[in-house]
N, C-alpha and C positions, 0 to 999 in steps of 0.2 A: 344889224344893231351895233351901235358904237360901243367899243370896249376901251377899258383903261389899260394903258401900257404898264407892265409890271417888270420889276427886276426879280428874277427867279433863281433860287438855289434848289438843286435836286439832290436828295439823299437816297441812294439806291445801290445795293451791293452787287447787283447783277450788271456786268459791263454792257451787255447787249441792250437790256432794258434802259439803262441810264443813258447810253449814247442815242438810243432811239428816241427817247423823250426829248433829249437836248436838241437833236437834229430837227425833230418835228416842230418844236416850239420856236426855234430860231429861224427856220426856213419859211414857215407859212403863217406866221403871226407877227404882231408888232412887239410881242414880249421879248425880253432879253434874258437868256440864261447866263448868269454871271459867274456861276461856279457849280461844280457837281462833285459829290463826295460819296465814298463807300460806307461811311459810318456817321452816326450822330456826333460822336466825339469830335471828329474833324469839323463838322458843320458848326457845332457850338463854339469851338475854338476860334473859328474865323467869322463868327456872327457879326461882330462890330465892324470888321473890315469890309465884309460883303454888303452889309446893310440891306438885305433883301426886303421886298414887299411881300413875297410869297415863297413858301418852302413846299416843295413836293416831297413828301415823306413816306418812304416804305415803312412797313410795320416790323416785319421780321428781319432783323439786321444782326450782324455779328457784334458782340459786345452789348452796348446799350440798345434796347429795342426802340422802335419808333414811338411807342406810347410814352415812355419816359422822356425821350427826346422832345416830343411835342410839349410835354408838361414843363420841361426846363426852359425851352425857347419862349413859351408863352409867359412864363414867370419873369424871364429876363426882359423880353420885348413883347408886351401884350399886343402891340399894333401889327405885328407880323402875322399874316394869314398862313395857315397850314392846311394843305390839301393832301390827304392820305392816298397813297398808291397801294392798292391791294389786289390779291388774287381772287379772294372770295368777297362778294358784296353783301353777304348776310352774316359775316363772321362777328363773333362777340368781340374779337380784337378791334374791329372797326368801331364798334360801339364804345369800347374803352378809350380809343384814340379821340373820339369826338368829346367824350366826357372830360378828357385831359386838355381839351382846348382846340382841337382841329375844327375847321369850318365845314368840311365835307370830304368826299372821297371820290376817286375814280378807279375803275378796274384796269389792270395792266393790258387786257386784251380789248379794251374799248375802241371803237372806231376813232380815227383821227379827229373828226369834227366834234365828237362827244368829249374828247379830252380837252380840246381848246374851248369848247362851250363851258366846261366845268371851271376852267381857269378864269374865263371871263366872268362867269357867274359869281365866283368868290370875290373877284376884284370889284364887283358892284355891290358887295355886301350880302350876296346870296349864300345858300348852303346846300350844294348838290348832294343828295343822298336818296336812297330808295325809301319807299313808304315803310318797309319793315324796320329799317334802322331808325327812321324818324320816330316811329312808334316807341321803340326802345328808349330813345333819348327823352321823349315826352314823359314816359313812365318813370324815368329816373328822377325827373324834376318834381314828380308828384309824390315822392317819398316823404316820409315824416322828417321835417327839418329839425325836430327836437330829439333826434335819435341819441341814445346814450352811447352808441358805438362810434368809434373813431372811423375816419375814411378807410384806413387799412383794415380794421376789424370788419367793416362792411364788405370790403373786397373779399376777405377770407371767407366770410359767411356765405356770400353769393356763390363762390366757387364750390364751397362745401355743399350748398343746396343743389348744385349741378352734378353731384355725385363724384366729385374729384377727390382723390386721395391726398393725404398730407404732403406726400412727396411731389405730386403733380402741382399742387398749389404752391409749394415752395419754388418749384422750377418756373412757374408762370409769373410769380411775383418777384423772382430773383432774391429770395430770402432763404435762410436756413430752415430745415424741417423743424428744428427745436423752436424757432421763432414762431412758426405756424402754430405749434402746440401752445405756446405762451399766449398768442392772440386768442385761440379758442378757449383757453382757460378763462381769460378776461371776459370773453363774450358770454360764457356760461354764468359767470359771476354777475355781470351787468344785467343779464336777462333773467336771472334767478332760475336757471334751469340746470339739469344734470345730464342732458344727452343732446346729441346732434339733432335728432328728430324734433325734440322739444324746442331747441333753439331756432330751428328753421320755421317751425309752426308759429312761435311767438313773433318772430321777425316779419313773417308774411302777414300775419294778422294785424300787426301795427305799422305795416308799410315801411319797414326798416330796410327791406331788400325788394 
């Protein structure tokens, strides 16, 4: 099947994985790896200079994570496709990256042909992902579009519904614990509830999460 040649940037902090992807793509495909970085900050700084068609983005990175990196790249350059590189193909982090604008994902231990197939698929407008992740994405678009909650408040409430503590939520969203408390206070006010259980119940009933 004919594939479209792409200029690719790799963002991956593991040297072995980064070099492996770069060698694989450059040696047995028509795609060109024009740059490889250890962090989102480096990739974003060089975005205009590199002008890639596709970014292979790791999720768990030092400094800015791949989810925020994806969001910023898509905001700056919506035409750039982003393919997430992940260890776990059913991770909630993968789902968050797709919601942030990624087109699909590949696992780090995938066979060589599957990695190249995923790159080609994205280049043709496809979205390579498992049925489990696809279902999560579809459900997210079925949520109430008239939600009184802000996107950040929705994120906080989703994590709260998963049983995560204020501290864990703060770490995952890269915000202070006091900010989490402030968001939860606003959530209670907007949903007219007085407890975590009531907030989750109202949110699920009204498809806010």
